[in-house]
N, CA, C and O of each residue as an XYZ file, in Angstrom:
256
protein
N     102.079     24.664    101.429
C     103.273     24.053    100.854
C     103.245     22.539    101.118
O     102.998     22.118    102.248
N     103.496     21.714    100.081
C     103.431     20.260    100.292
C     104.611     19.737    101.087
O     105.654     20.381    101.200
N     104.413     18.552    101.631
C     105.489     17.918    102.395
C     106.636     17.529    101.472
O     106.432     17.260    100.288
N     107.847     17.502    102.028
C     108.995     16.994    101.274
C     108.935     15.482    101.247
O     108.545     14.848    102.228
N     109.326     14.902    100.113
C     109.338     13.455    100.000
C     110.784     12.967    100.050
O     111.680     13.577     99.466
N     110.996     11.846    100.764
C     112.333     11.268    100.783
C     112.533     10.496     99.477
O     111.574     10.005     98.882
N     113.781     10.395     99.045
C     114.137      9.705     97.806
C     113.972      8.213     98.027
O     114.714      7.614     98.806
N     112.989      7.596     97.339
C     112.628      6.211     97.654
C     113.754      5.239     97.306
O     113.919      4.224     97.984
N     114.540      5.534     96.250
C     115.655      4.661     95.904
C     116.719      4.648     96.981
O     117.280      3.599     97.299
N     116.998      5.816     97.542
C     117.994      5.918     98.605
C     117.492      5.266     99.882
O     118.253      4.602    100.587
N     116.200      5.455    100.183
C     115.674      4.902    101.434
C     115.659      3.382    101.417
O     115.707      2.753    102.474
N     115.593      2.774    100.217
C     115.652      1.314    100.129
C     117.072      0.801    100.336
O     117.265     -0.322    100.801
N     118.072      1.620     99.991
C     119.455      1.164    100.012
C     120.185      1.489    101.306
O     121.149      0.805    101.650
N     119.756      2.506    102.026
C     120.520      2.988    103.177
C     119.638      3.001    104.411
O     118.512      3.497    104.381
N     120.167      2.444    105.505
C     119.438      2.400    106.763
C     120.109      3.352    107.756
O     121.332      3.497    107.770
N     119.285      3.995    108.584
C     119.794      4.909    109.605
C     119.767      4.179    110.937
O     118.741      3.615    111.318
N     120.894      4.186    111.650
C     120.971      3.520    112.951
C     120.298      4.386    114.005
O     119.916      5.526    113.737
N     120.158      3.842    115.195
C     119.543      4.581    116.286
C     120.299      5.842    116.643
O     119.703      6.834    117.060
N     121.627      5.805    116.480
C     122.433      6.990    116.802
C     122.531      7.961    115.630
O     123.168      9.008    115.747
N     121.898      7.621    114.488
C     121.872      8.544    113.358
C     122.929      8.289    112.301
O     123.031      9.046    111.336
N     123.725      7.223    112.468
C     124.727      6.906    111.451
C     124.060      6.221    110.265
O     122.980      5.646    110.401
N     124.705      6.282    109.100
C     124.158      5.691    107.880
C     124.918      4.409    107.548
O     126.148      4.388    107.544
N     124.170      3.339    107.269
C     124.771      2.057    106.923
C     124.288      1.637    105.541
O     123.139      1.885    105.174
N     125.186      0.989    104.765
C     124.828      0.529    103.424
C     125.367     -0.872    103.205
O     126.324     -1.289    103.857
N     124.745     -1.599    102.277
C     125.258     -2.899    101.861
C     126.459     -2.662    100.947
O     126.586     -1.599    100.339
N     127.336     -3.660    100.855
C     128.487     -3.542     99.983
C     128.140     -4.056     98.589
O     127.345     -4.983     98.435
N     128.744     -3.444     97.587
C     128.476     -3.811     96.196
C     129.218     -5.094     95.837
O     130.207     -5.451     96.477
N     128.736     -5.775     94.818
C     129.442     -6.927     94.270
C     128.990     -8.261     94.806
O     129.714     -9.248     94.679
N     127.781     -8.325     95.418
C     127.333     -9.572     96.012
C     125.971    -10.020     95.510
O     125.310    -10.834     96.154
N     125.547     -9.498     94.369
C     124.202     -9.775     93.878
C     124.164    -10.923     92.871
O     123.343    -11.832     92.997
N     125.049    -10.885     91.872
C     124.969    -11.893     90.821
C     126.368    -12.181     90.284
O     127.341    -11.536     90.673
N     126.452    -13.165     89.380
C     127.728    -13.658     88.821
C     128.665    -14.052     89.962
O     129.831    -13.657     89.981
N     128.146    -14.835     90.914
C     128.930    -15.187     92.093
C     129.792    -16.419     91.869
O     130.755    -16.633     92.606
N     129.469    -17.234     90.870
C     130.229    -18.477     90.668
C     131.689    -18.200     90.347
O     132.574    -18.934     90.788
N     131.944    -17.149     89.584
C     133.330    -16.868     89.184
C     134.081    -16.031     90.202
O     135.289    -15.836     90.061
N     133.402    -15.533     91.224
C     134.084    -14.749     92.253
C     134.563    -15.678     93.355
O     133.858    -16.620     93.717
N     135.751    -15.428     93.897
C     136.254    -16.277     94.971
C     135.363    -16.171     96.211
O     134.832    -15.103     96.518
N     135.210    -17.294     96.917
C     134.359    -17.276     98.104
C     134.956    -16.393     99.194
O     134.229    -15.891    100.052
N     136.279    -16.198     99.168
C     136.888    -15.270    100.133
C     136.368    -13.857     99.904
O     136.136    -13.111    100.855
N     136.186    -13.491     98.625
C     135.671    -12.158     98.299
C     134.227    -12.020     98.737
O     133.855    -11.012     99.339
N     133.403    -13.023     98.442
C     131.989    -12.902     98.791
C     131.799    -12.897    100.308
O     130.883    -12.250    100.816
N     132.650    -13.608    101.026
C     132.583    -13.549    102.490
C     132.993    -12.169    102.998
O     132.407    -11.646    103.947
N     134.003    -11.589    102.357
C     134.475    -10.273    102.777
C     133.413     -9.199    102.552
O     133.377     -8.195    103.263
N     132.551     -9.415    101.563
C     131.528     -8.430    101.228
C     130.253     -8.597    102.047
O     129.279     -7.883    101.808
N     130.231     -9.523    103.008
C     129.059     -9.699    103.866
C     128.877     -8.497    104.781
O     129.823     -7.763    105.068
N     127.647     -8.315    105.228
C     127.373     -7.293    106.235
C     127.283     -5.899    105.662
O     127.289     -5.713    104.446
N     127.201     -4.926    106.538
C     127.019     -3.542    106.115
C     128.269     -2.716    106.406
O     129.089     -3.060    107.257
N     128.380     -1.625    105.674
C     129.487     -0.675    105.804
C     128.916      0.677    106.200
O     127.742      0.954    105.954
N     129.730      1.507    106.805
C     129.328      2.889    107.054
C     129.436      3.658    105.746
O     130.322      3.389    104.935
N     128.546      4.606    105.540
C     128.602      5.457    104.358
C     129.812      6.375    104.489
O     130.125      6.844    105.584
N     130.494      6.634    103.364
C     131.677      7.488    103.364
C     131.331      8.880    103.898
O     130.257      9.419    103.630
N     132.261      9.438    104.652
C     132.031     10.716    105.334
C     131.644     11.824    104.352
O     130.800     12.665    104.660
N     132.264     11.819    103.171
C     131.981     12.865    102.179
C     130.570     12.755    101.616
O     130.011     13.753    101.163
N     129.981     11.550    101.637
C     128.652     11.342    101.054
C     127.518     11.558    102.053
O     126.358     11.660    101.655
N     127.835     11.627    103.335
C     126.791     11.679    104.370
C     125.850     12.876    104.200
O     124.637     12.676    104.263
N     126.333     14.117    103.987
C     125.394     15.235    103.869
C     124.440     15.083    102.691
O     123.255     15.396    102.805
N     124.954     14.604    101.559
C     124.131     14.440    100.367
C     123.054     13.392    100.592
O     121.903     13.590    100.203
N     123.416     12.281    101.217
C     122.458     11.201    101.431
C     121.436     11.589    102.488
O     120.264     11.233    102.371
N     121.866     12.321    103.526
C     120.902     12.784    104.530
C     119.863     13.714    103.887
O     118.685     13.687    104.246
N     120.315     14.529    102.940
C     119.379     15.407    102.233
C     118.396     14.578    101.408
O     117.208     14.897    101.359
N     118.877     13.520    100.761
C     117.994     12.654     99.979
C     116.978     11.936    100.877
O     115.851     11.671    100.458
N     117.385     11.626    102.111
C     116.492     10.929    103.030
C     115.566     11.893    103.783
O     114.707     11.456    104.549
N     115.736     13.184    103.567
C     114.894     14.166    104.225
C     115.222     14.357    105.699
O     114.327     14.589    106.512
N     116.517     14.259    106.050
C     116.932     14.442    107.440
C     117.807     15.669    107.585
O     118.252     15.982    108.689
């Protein structure tokens, strides 16, 4: 039986912390930034925890 492969799109977007929690970047910070207020772009900095309801599905995609 072949090995399971992790979903490469998901693995690029979501990082697993040392304790096993899932972290993701926030949406809305890639392009068309000139018309967005700088307060919004500052608020979207950094990473967020993945929503509790999505964790089992994403862990399955990551092969965990």
